[in-house]
C-alpha positions in Angstrom: 1.7 6.2 -31.0 4.6 3.7 -31.1 5.2 1.8 -34.4 6.5 -1.8 -34.6 9.3 -0.6 -36.9 10.6 1.8 -34.2 10.9 -0.8 -31.5 12.7 -3.3 -33.6 15.9 -1.1 -33.5 19.0 -3.3 -33.1 17.0 -6.5 -33.1 18.6 -9.3 -35.2 15.8 -9.9 -37.8 15.8 -12.9 -40.2 12.5 -12.4 -42.1 9.3 -10.3 -42.0 5.9 -11.2 -43.1 3.5 -8.3 -43.0 3.6 -4.6 -42.3 6.0 -2.9 -39.9 4.2 0.5 -39.8 1.6 -0.7 -37.4 0.8 0.8 -34.0 1.8 -1.2 -30.9 -0.3 -1.2 -27.7 2.0 -3.3 -25.5 4.5 -6.1 -25.4 3.7 -9.5 -23.9 5.8 -12.6 -23.3 2.9 -14.3 -21.4 0.4 -15.6 -24.0 -2.5 -15.3 -21.5 -1.9 -11.5 -21.3 -1.7 -10.9 -25.1 -4.7 -9.1 -26.6 -5.7 -7.1 -29.6 -3.0 -4.5 -30.4 -0.3 -6.5 -28.4 3.0 -7.7 -29.7 3.5 -11.3 -28.5 7.1 -12.4 -28.2 7.5 -16.2 -28.3 10.4 -17.0 -25.9 12.0 -20.5 -25.5 12.1 -20.7 -21.7 13.5 -23.3 -19.3 10.0 -24.5 -18.4 8.0 -23.7 -21.5 8.3 -22.6 -25.2 6.3 -19.6 -26.1 6.1 -20.9 -29.7 3.6 -23.5 -28.4 1.1 -20.8 -27.7 1.3 -18.9 -31.0 -1.9 -20.5 -32.3 -3.9 -19.6 -29.2 -2.5 -16.1 -29.2 -3.4 -15.7 -32.9 -7.2 -15.9 -32.0 -6.7 -12.8 -29.8 -5.8 -10.7 -32.9 -2.3 -9.3 -31.7 -0.8 -6.8 -34.0 2.4 -8.9 -34.4 4.2 -12.0 -33.3 7.9 -12.2 -32.7 9.3 -15.7 -33.0 12.4 -17.8 -33.9 10.4 -20.2 -36.1 7.4 -19.1 -38.2 4.1 -21.1 -37.4 2.7 -23.4 -40.2 -0.4 -21.1 -40.6 0.0 -17.3 -40.9 -2.8 -14.8 -40.5 -3.1 -12.0 -43.0 -4.1 -9.6 -40.2 -0.9 -10.2 -38.1 2.8 -9.2 -38.8 5.3 -12.0 -38.1 8.9 -11.2 -37.5 11.4 -14.0 -37.3 14.4 -13.1 -35.1 17.7 -14.8 -34.2 16.9 -14.9 -30.6 13.5 -14.1 -29.1 14.7 -13.5 -25.5 17.3 -11.0 -26.7 14.7 -9.4 -29.0 12.4 -9.0 -26.0 15.0 -7.1 -24.1 15.9 -4.8 -27.0 12.2 -4.2 -28.0 11.2 -3.4 -24.3 14.1 -1.0 -24.1 12.9 0.8 -27.3 9.2 0.6 -26.4 9.8 2.3 -23.1 12.0 5.0 -24.6 15.5 3.6 -23.6 15.0 4.4 -19.9 18.5 3.1 -18.9 20.1 5.8 -21.0 18.4 8.5 -18.9 19.7 7.0 -15.6 23.0 6.2 -14.1 22.4 2.4 -13.9 24.7 0.2 -11.9 24.4 -3.6 -12.0 25.6 -5.8 -9.2 26.5 -9.5 -9.9 28.1 -12.3 -7.9 26.9 -15.3 -5.8 26.7 -13.5 -2.5 26.3 -9.9 -1.5 24.2 -8.7 -4.4 21.3 -7.6 -2.4 23.2 -5.9 0.4 25.5 -4.0 -2.2 22.5 -2.8 -4.3 20.5 -1.9 -1.2 23.3 0.1 0.4 24.0 1.9 -2.8 20.4 2.9 -2.9 20.3 4.1 0.6 23.6 5.9 0.2 22.5 7.8 -2.8 19.2 8.7 -1.2 21.2 10.0 1.8 23.5 11.9 -0.6 20.3 13.7 -1.9 19.6 11.9 -5.1 16.2 10.3 -6.0 17.2 6.8 -6.8 15.7 3.4 -7.9 16.4 -0.1 -6.6 15.8 -3.5 -8.2 16.5 -6.3 -5.7 15.6 -9.7 -4.4 13.9 -8.2 -1.4 11.9 -5.3 -2.9 12.1 -2.7 -5.7 12.1 1.1 -4.9 11.3 4.0 -7.0 12.3 6.8 -4.5 10.1 6.3 -1.5 7.7 4.0 -3.3 8.1 0.3 -2.6 7.1 -2.3 -5.2 7.3 -5.9 -4.1 9.9 -8.1 -5.9 9.0 -11.4 -7.5 12.4 -12.3 -9.0 16.1 -11.2 -8.3 15.9 -9.6 -11.8 12.5 -9.1 -13.4 11.7 -10.1 -17.0 12.8 -7.8 -19.7 9.5 -6.0 -20.2 8.8 -5.6 -16.4 12.4 -4.5 -16.0 12.1 -1.7 -18.6 8.7 -0.6 -17.3 10.2 -0.2 -13.8 13.2 1.8 -15.2 10.7 4.0 -17.2 8.8 4.6 -13.9 12.1 5.6 -12.2 12.9 8.1 -15.0 9.3 9.6 -15.0 9.6 9.9 -11.1 12.8 11.9 -11.5 15.3 9.3 -10.4 18.9 10.1 -11.5 20.4 6.7 -10.4 19.3 3.1 -10.3 21.0 0.1 -8.7 20.1 -3.4 -9.6 20.9 -7.0 -8.8 21.9 -8.7 -12.0 21.5 -12.4 -11.6 23.2 -15.1 -13.7 19.7 -16.2 -14.8 18.9 -12.7 -16.0 22.1 -12.4 -17.9 21.8 -15.8 -19.6 18.1 -15.2 -20.4 18.9 -11.8 -22.1 16.6 -10.0 -19.6 19.1 -7.1 -19.5 19.6 -7.0 -23.3 19.7 -3.4 -24.6 20.2 -1.8 -21.2 23.0 0.8 -20.9 24.9 0.4 -17.7 27.0 3.2 -16.1 28.9 0.5 -14.1 29.1 -3.1 -13.0 30.2 -4.6 -9.7 31.5 -8.1 -9.0 31.2 -9.5 -5.5 32.4 -13.1 -5.6 31.6 -16.5 -7.2 30.9 -19.8 -5.4 28.9 -22.9 -5.7 25.3 -22.1 -6.8 22.7 -22.4 -9.5 24.3 -25.5 -11.0 20.8 -26.9 -11.4 20.4 -24.2 -14.1 24.0 -23.7 -15.4 25.0 -27.4 -15.2 28.7 -26.6 -14.7 30.6 -24.1 -12.6 32.6 -23.0 -15.7 29.3 -22.1 -17.4 28.2 -20.2 -14.3 31.4 -18.2 -14.4 31.2 -17.6 -18.2 27.7 -16.1 -17.8 28.7 -13.8 -14.9 31.8 -12.7 -17.0 29.6 -12.0 -20.1 28.0 -9.1 -18.2 31.4 -7.3 -17.9 32.3 -8.3 -21.4 29.3 -6.4 -22.7 29.9 -3.1 -20.7 30.8 -0.1 -22.9 34.1 1.8 -22.7 32.2 4.7 -21.0 31.3 2.5 -18.0 33.3 1.4 -15.0 33.8 -2.2 -13.8 34.6 -3.0 -10.2 35.8 -6.3 -8.9 36.9 -7.9 -5.7 40.7 -8.2 -5.7 40.7 -10.9 -2.9 38.4 -13.2 -4.9 40.5 -15.6 -7.0 38.3 -15.1 -10.0 38.1 -11.3 -9.6 40.6 -10.4 -12.2 39.3 -13.0 -14.7 35.9 -11.4 -14.6 37.2 -8.1 -15.9 39.9 -9.4 -18.3 37.9 -8.8 -21.5 35.8 -5.8 -20.5 36.1 -2.4 -22.3 35.0 -0.6 -19.2 37.5 1.2 -16.9 38.7 -1.4 -14.4 38.9 -1.0 -10.6 39.5 -3.3 -7.7 38.5 -3.2 -4.1 39.9 -5.5 -1.3 40.9 -6.1 2.3 44.1 -8.2 1.7 45.4 -7.7 -1.8 46.7 -4.7 -3.6 43.7 -2.7 -4.8 42.5 0.8 -6.0 40.2 0.9 -3.0 41.7 -0.6 0.2 39.9 -1.5 3.4 41.2 -3.0 6.7 39.1 -4.4 9.6 40.2 -2.8 12.9 37.3 -4.1 15.1 34.5 -6.6 14.4 31.8 -7.1 17.0 28.0 -6.9 17.6 28.1 -3.1 17.6 29.5 -3.1 14.0 32.7 -2.8 12.2 35.5 -0.3 12.7 37.5 -0.1 9.4 40.2 1.8 7.8 39.0 2.8 4.3 41.7 4.3 2.1 43.5 5.1 5.5 40.5 6.8 7.1 39.0 5.2 10.2 35.2 4.7 10.1 32.6 2.9 12.2 29.8 1.1 10.4 26.7 -0.5 11.7 27.1 -3.7 9.7 28.8 -6.8 11.1 31.3 -9.3 9.7 34.1 -9.6 7.1 31.6 -10.3 4.3 30.0 -7.0 5.0 33.4 -5.3 5.0 33.6 -6.4 1.4 30.1 -5.3 0.6 30.9 -1.8 2.1 34.1 -1.5 0.1 32.2 -2.4 -3.1 29.6 0.4 -2.4 32.4 2.8 -1.5 34.3 2.1 -4.7 31.2 2.4 -6.8 30.2 5.8 -5.2 33.7 7.2 -5.9 33.4 6.0 -9.6 30.0 7.8 -9.7 31.8 11.0 -8.8 30.8 11.4 -5.2 33.1 12.8 -2.5 35.0 10.5 -0.2 34.1 12.2 3.2 30.4 12.5 2.3 30.3 8.8 1.2 31.8 7.5 4.4 29.7 9.8 6.5 26.5 8.6 4.9 27.6 4.9 4.8 28.5 4.9 8.5 24.9 5.2 9.7 23.3 2.8 7.2 21.8 -0.6 8.1 21.9 -3.5 5.6 19.2 -5.3 3.7 16.3 -7.1 5.5 17.1 -10.7 6.3 20.9 -10.2 6.0 22.5 -10.8 9.3 19.3 -9.5 10.8 19.5 -10.0 14.6 17.4 -9.7 17.7 18.2 -10.4 21.3 15.8 -12.1 23.8 15.2 -9.8 26.8 15.7 -12.1 29.7 17.9 -14.9 28.5 20.0 -12.6 26.2 20.0 -15.2 23.4 21.1 -13.7 20.2 18.9 -14.7 17.3 20.2 -14.1 13.7 18.1 -14.4 10.6 20.1 -14.7 7.3 19.4 -15.5 3.7 22.5 -17.7 3.5 21.4 -20.5 1.1 24.8 -21.4 -0.4 27.7 -23.2 1.3 29.9 -20.1 0.9 27.3 -17.8 2.4 26.7 -20.1 5.3 30.4 -20.3 6.0 30.6 -16.5 5.9 27.8 -16.0 8.4 29.0 -18.8 10.7 32.6 -17.8 10.8 31.5 -14.2 11.5 29.4 -15.5 14.4 32.4 -17.6 15.6 34.5 -14.4 15.8 31.8 -12.7 17.7 30.9 -15.3 20.4 32.5 -15.3 23.8 33.8 -18.4 25.6 31.1 -20.9 26.5 28.5 -19.6 24.1 27.0 -22.1 21.7 26.2 -21.6 18.1 22.9 -23.3 17.2 22.0 -23.4 13.6 18.6 -24.1 11.9 19.1 -24.8 8.1 17.5 -26.4 5.2 17.9 -26.5 1.4 15.4 -25.4 -1.3 13.6 -28.0 -3.4 13.8 -28.1 -7.3 17.2 -26.4 -7.0 20.8 -27.5 -7.2 21.0 -30.8 -5.3 24.8 -31.0 -5.3 25.1 -28.4 -2.7 22.8 -30.1 -0.1 25.4 -32.5 1.5 27.9 -29.5 1.5 25.3 -27.3 3.3 24.8 -30.1 5.9 28.6 -30.5 6.5 29.2 -26.7 6.7 26.4 -26.2 9.2 27.7 -29.0 11.5 31.4 -28.0 11.1 30.9 -24.4 12.3 28.1 -25.0 14.8 27.7 -26.7 18.2 24.2 -28.0 17.5 22.2 -28.1 14.2 18.6 -28.6 13.3 18.1 -29.7 9.7 14.6 -28.6 8.5 12.7 -27.7 5.4 13.4 -24.5 3.4 11.1 -24.0 0.4 10.7 -27.7 -0.5 8.6 -26.6 -3.6 7.5 -29.9 -5.4 10.0 -32.1 -3.5 9.6 -34.1 -0.3 11.1 -32.1 2.6 12.2 -35.4 4.3 14.2 -36.5 1.2 15.9 -33.0 0.9 17.0 -33.4 4.5 18.3 -36.9 3.8 20.4 -35.4 1.0 21.8 -33.0 3.4 22.7 -35.8 5.9 24.9 -37.5 3.2 27.5 -35.0 3.6 28.1 -35.6 7.3 31.2 -37.1 8.8 31.0 -39.2 11.9 31.7 -36.3 14.2 29.1 -34.1 12.4 26.4 -36.8 12.8 26.6 -36.3 16.7 25.6 -32.6 16.4 22.4 -32.7 14.4 18.7 -33.5 14.7 16.1 -33.4 11.9 12.7 -31.6 12.2 10.9 -31.2 8.9 8.4 -28.7 10.2 10.2 -25.3 10.1 8.4 -23.7 12.9 8.9 -26.7 15.2 12.6 -26.6 14.2 13.0 -23.0 15.2 11.1 -23.7 18.5 13.4 -26.7 19.3 16.5 -24.7 18.5 15.3 -22.0 20.9 14.7 -24.5 23.6 18.2 -25.8 23.2 19.8 -22.4 23.7 21.2 -21.3 27.0 21.6 -17.7 28.1 23.9 -15.8 25.7 24.0 -18.5 23.1 23.8 -17.5 19.4 20.9 -18.9 17.3 21.2 -18.8 13.5 18.1 -19.3 11.4 19.5 -19.7 7.8 18.2 -19.9 4.2 15.1 -17.7 3.9 16.1 -14.3 5.3 13.5 -11.7 4.1 11.1 -14.2 2.5 7.6 -14.1 4.0 6.4 -17.4 2.7 7.3 -21.1 2.5 6.5 -22.8 -0.7 5.2 -26.4 -0.4 3.8 -28.4 -3.3 3.2 -25.3 -5.4 1.4 -23.3 -2.6 3.0 -20.4 -0.8 2.1 -20.4 2.8 2.8 -17.3 5.0 6.0 -17.8 7.0 8.5 -15.3 8.4 11.6 -16.6 10.1 12.1 -13.4 12.1 8.5 -13.2 13.2 8.6 -16.9 14.3 11.9 -16.3 16.2 10.4 -13.3 18.0 7.4 -15.4 18.9 9.7 -18.1 20.4 11.7 -15.5 22.3 8.4 -14.0 23.8 7.4 -17.6 25.0 10.8 -17.8 26.8 10.0 -14.6 28.7 6.8 -15.9 30.1 
């Protein structure tokens, strides 16, 4: 039996009305799921305020309600706890309710604009290859050893997150690797977790619809490293201009990786082609299956983290050399007859799109065209749309603007926003086709033998969200279908 007083450990409490020695059945932040015996935590979210639902929850007879402001009417049958920050309280309470699972794992958080999924996934695959049972929390999917659990957010809510970590502990996992998004940090979803280490990849233009300014986005990312304990390690990209800033106030042991700057873990690209990367890693030559400079950075982050976790250099490099990356990250197929190279990538920020397209530029041979299909998500940062349009046209020979996940917005308007960033020269390169399947079909028909076709923005996603409805849609499956039509 878990008592309310036990799960309030470390929570900033202002006032209590009622008894604390009451049994708790579960924790809920969704008022619809609260029931008799539950503790309902009223969180002020970006879309709704949980305090608005306290009255309806009261009728379900929860054992307690956690809130920042007491409701006007209090029930004698319910304990009310006023806290300084409900979102932070949810994280701390969930950690306590599930028996502090992060303290029983070696938990590593990965943050940054690009590379989070690949780094976390490679770490998971590496440690499984090294003989450890491990857990993964990522945008693509969550893993508890061999068991796959579909992912709904980059970082789950605090209660789901701690429940997953508890499952990992119960399943015998020794390590866990998680993407730690700026939203999750800002919304205190990781409050209370004990991290063994943190990794910073890079920071570029993204999520300004949420954070409003780039400075605030940086501050939130940095706060993750500021909160790491002295027992942890903090690893950052020496070649990223804000790499040192991220670690300047951390108590953790600091390490840097890089390809160009002085670093604790030094890599150098010797060869980069469609068969993979050949690199010197701390002066040892290794062939990797992953492609591109951006993946060279991802590999160095993984290598540095594994060393900090106490693994042996030769074993790390041996295991890393045979690994493939995450689904939908520079995921490529080749049409049998025409030998058109099709690449599906999650690139949905200007910097990620530049990374992928400059990598393709280095891989293509003389006379091969780069044809890009790209869109931008609705209800998200609008300021990056014209930049995405300009980047796609600058680094491609032909471009098809299309819909991504328009969500509640009009796909045609999103495409117009992308067109605003185009120079006169760029305007000669693009066409617009709002229907994504038709856009991929058209791009395929524009390709000549050995051309390179990039489908950007959605990567691993298996749906397209239009006006609140998620329709089945898989870029890679559609691309395969188009390639098969070419073969007929």
